[in-house]
C-alpha positions in Angstrom: 0.0 0.0 0.0 1.4 3.4 -1.0 0.6 5.0 2.4 2.6 2.4 4.3 5.4 2.6 1.8 5.8 6.4 2.2 5.5 6.2 6.0 8.1 3.5 6.1 10.3 5.5 3.8 10.1 8.4 6.1 11.1 6.3 9.1 14.3 4.9 7.4 17.7 6.3 8.5 18.6 9.4 6.6 21.3 7.7 4.5 19.7 8.2 1.1 18.3 11.7 0.4 16.3 10.7 -2.8 12.7 10.1 -1.7 12.0 7.8 -4.7 14.9 5.6 -3.7 13.7 5.6 -0.1 10.3 4.4 -1.2 11.9 1.6 -3.3 13.8 0.5 -0.2 10.7 0.7 2.0 8.7 -1.3 -0.5 11.4 -4.1 -0.7 11.5 -4.2 3.1 7.7 -4.3 3.6 7.4 -7.1 1.0 10.6 -8.9 2.0 11.5 -8.8 -1.7 15.0 -8.9 -3.1 16.1 -5.5 -4.4 18.4 -5.3 -7.4 20.3 -2.0 -7.6 23.6 -0.6 -8.5 23.0 2.5 -6.3 26.1 2.9 -4.2 24.2 4.2 -1.2 21.8 1.3 -0.8 24.4 -1.0 0.9 24.5 1.6 3.7 21.1 0.4 4.9 21.8 -2.5 7.3 18.1 -3.5 7.1 18.7 -4.5 3.4 21.2 -7.2 4.4 20.1 -10.4 2.6 17.7 -8.5 0.3 20.1 -6.4 -1.7 21.7 -7.7 -4.9 24.1 -5.1 -6.1 26.9 -6.7 -8.0 
């Protein structure tokens, strides 16, 4: 749900300043889905351990 995604994105640590990327991260977390990204900032989110594929 979009409301939950945006609320979750707002609660993430302030590592990534791009709101769209924060929503992508929150969506992956809420759905326990793997996230594929080459964004160099994403690995800074400890909560993505095991979900982030970035190589």
